[in-house]
C-alpha positions in Angstrom: -78.0 31.0 142.6 -79.6 29.9 145.2 -82.4 30.8 147.8 -81.4 33.4 150.5 -80.7 31.6 153.8 -80.1 28.1 152.2 -76.6 27.8 152.3 -75.2 25.5 155.2 -72.8 28.5 155.8 -75.0 31.6 155.4 -71.8 33.7 155.3 -70.9 32.6 151.7 -73.9 34.7 150.6 -72.7 38.0 152.1 -70.3 40.0 150.5 -68.5 43.3 151.1 -68.7 45.9 148.2 -65.5 47.6 148.3 -64.1 50.5 146.5 -61.3 49.3 144.0 -57.9 51.3 144.2 -57.9 52.4 140.8 -61.8 52.7 140.4 -64.9 50.5 140.4 -65.6 48.1 143.1 -65.0 44.5 144.4 -67.3 41.9 145.4 -65.2 40.3 148.8 -67.1 37.0 150.1 -67.4 37.3 153.8 -66.7 33.9 154.5 -63.6 33.3 152.7 -62.7 36.9 151.8 -61.9 36.1 148.0 -63.3 38.0 145.4 -65.9 37.7 142.6 -64.1 37.6 139.5 -64.1 36.1 135.9 -63.0 32.5 136.2 -60.8 32.6 132.8 -59.8 36.3 133.5 -61.3 37.1 129.9 -64.1 39.4 130.0 -66.1 38.0 127.1 -69.8 36.7 126.9 -70.3 33.3 128.5 -67.6 33.5 130.7 -68.3 32.4 134.3 -67.9 34.0 137.5 -65.5 32.3 140.6 -63.9 33.4 143.4 -60.2 34.5 143.4 -57.7 36.2 145.5 -58.4 39.8 145.7 -55.5 41.2 143.4 -56.8 40.8 139.7 -58.5 43.4 137.6 -60.9 40.8 136.4 -62.8 41.1 139.7 -63.7 44.9 139.5 -67.0 45.9 138.4 -68.6 49.3 137.6 -71.7 49.5 139.9 -74.7 51.2 138.1 -77.9 52.0 140.0 -81.0 51.5 138.0 -84.1 53.8 138.1 -86.0 51.1 140.2 -83.4 51.0 143.1 -81.7 47.9 141.7 -77.8 47.6 140.7 -76.0 46.4 137.5 -72.4 45.1 137.7 -70.8 46.1 134.5 -67.2 44.4 133.9 -64.6 47.2 134.3 -62.4 45.0 131.8 -65.1 44.9 129.1 -68.1 47.7 129.6 -70.4 45.3 127.1 -70.8 42.5 129.5 -72.5 42.3 132.6 -72.9 39.8 135.7 -76.0 37.6 134.9 -77.8 35.2 136.9 -80.6 33.2 134.9 -82.2 31.1 137.2 -82.1 29.0 140.3 -79.0 26.7 140.4 -77.5 28.2 137.3 -73.8 29.6 137.3 -73.4 33.3 137.1 -72.0 34.3 133.5 -71.1 37.4 131.9 -73.4 38.6 129.1 -74.3 41.6 126.8 -76.9 43.8 128.2 -80.5 42.4 128.5 -83.9 44.1 129.9 -85.0 40.6 131.5 -84.1 41.3 135.2 -81.5 38.8 135.3 -78.5 41.5 135.5 -80.4 43.5 138.0 -79.2 43.0 141.5 -80.8 44.5 144.9 -77.9 45.3 147.7 -79.6 44.1 151.0 -77.6 45.1 153.7 -77.0 42.4 156.5 -78.9 43.3 159.8 -76.8 45.3 162.2 -75.7 43.8 165.6 -75.3 45.8 169.1 -71.6 45.8 168.3 -72.2 48.1 165.2 -74.0 50.9 167.0 -70.9 52.3 168.0 -70.8 55.9 169.7 -69.6 57.6 166.6 -72.5 56.1 164.3 -75.0 57.7 166.9 -77.4 60.5 165.4 -78.7 62.0 168.7 -81.4 63.9 166.1 -82.6 60.9 164.4 -85.4 60.2 167.1 -87.3 63.5 167.6 -88.2 63.1 171.2 -86.5 61.1 174.2 -89.6 59.2 175.0 -92.2 57.6 172.5 -95.4 55.5 173.0 -95.9 51.6 172.8 -96.8 50.7 169.2 -96.4 54.5 168.4 -95.2 55.8 164.8 -92.0 57.5 165.4 -90.6 60.2 163.4 -86.8 59.8 162.1 -84.7 62.7 161.0 -81.8 61.1 159.0 -80.4 64.7 158.1 -76.7 64.4 156.8 -74.7 65.9 154.2 -71.1 65.7 152.3 -68.8 68.2 152.3 -70.3 69.9 149.5 -73.5 70.5 151.3 -75.6 67.7 149.6 -78.2 66.0 151.6 -77.2 62.5 151.7 -80.7 60.7 152.5 -83.0 63.1 150.6 -85.8 61.1 148.6 -84.0 57.8 149.6 -84.8 54.4 151.4 -83.2 53.0 154.2 -84.0 49.9 156.2 -85.0 50.2 159.9 -84.2 48.0 163.0 -85.3 48.3 166.5 -83.2 46.7 169.2 -85.1 45.9 172.2 -83.8 46.2 176.0 -83.1 42.5 176.2 -81.0 42.6 172.8 -83.6 41.2 170.5 -83.4 42.7 167.1 -86.9 43.4 164.9 -86.6 44.1 161.3 -88.7 47.1 160.8 -88.7 46.9 156.9 -88.0 49.6 154.4 -88.3 53.3 155.6 -88.8 56.3 152.9 -87.1 59.6 153.7 -88.6 62.6 151.9 -86.7 65.5 150.5 -86.2 67.1 154.0 -84.8 63.7 154.8 -87.4 62.8 157.4 -89.4 59.4 157.7 -90.8 57.4 160.2 -91.5 53.7 161.6 -93.9 52.2 163.6 -93.0 50.1 166.9 -94.1 46.4 166.9 -96.4 45.2 169.6 -93.6 43.2 171.1 -91.6 46.1 172.4 -92.3 46.5 176.2 -93.1 50.1 177.9 -90.8 51.2 180.4 -87.9 50.1 178.4 -85.2 51.8 176.3 -84.9 51.0 172.7 -82.5 51.9 169.8 -83.3 52.2 166.4 -80.8 52.1 163.5 -81.3 52.7 159.8 -79.0 51.2 157.3 -78.4 52.8 153.8 -77.2 51.2 150.6 -74.1 54.1 150.2 -73.8 55.6 153.5 -73.2 54.7 157.2 -75.6 53.6 159.4 -77.3 55.9 161.8 -79.2 54.9 165.3 -80.5 56.8 168.2 -82.2 55.6 171.5 -85.4 56.6 173.4 -87.6 55.2 176.1 -90.9 53.6 175.5 -93.5 54.9 177.9 -95.1 52.3 180.0 -98.9 51.9 179.6 -100.9 54.6 180.9 -97.8 57.0 181.2 -98.3 60.7 179.8 -96.5 62.0 176.8 
């Protein structure tokens, strides 16, 4: 384990969470494309985790969400053991269930880039109005549903980013959406008036959403 951003190649700290063909998930490293798997192949207490080619059941995990928004990675080969990181600099191992936080992981989305804001991902109702004030609190509507009609973003949290006209991206932090899938963010003072911006929201389990608006120039009416 190491501090976020401390690696010489920062891509080694990013992982793709991918659904496995026969159930469960795999963790594929962004840098090398290899999966996080059990080093010896034996899903028993104390076994270390390494990187393998993505073709082994030893790298399949059951993703279990905790009540406080973290996740546990339960080994699919032995549901009695979990991915465990005890301390900085220590290797990742498999251990029986504990409640000291060493088995709880937060999935942090990599910040989106302009290339991620495709036409297909745009939600034209995310920002309620076509223009917003400088430093304004912007209302967001992340309404979306699955084929069964279940609201995907009710009572959930996403992470918001604003893209300025010059391409600069600012992390606005977590944004909570209520049971009606509505939330809000406040624009930073660095966003210039008279320019178009894009706001994107990323979620743990659903595709990102984005929309655009124009920031009114100082003194302009609403």
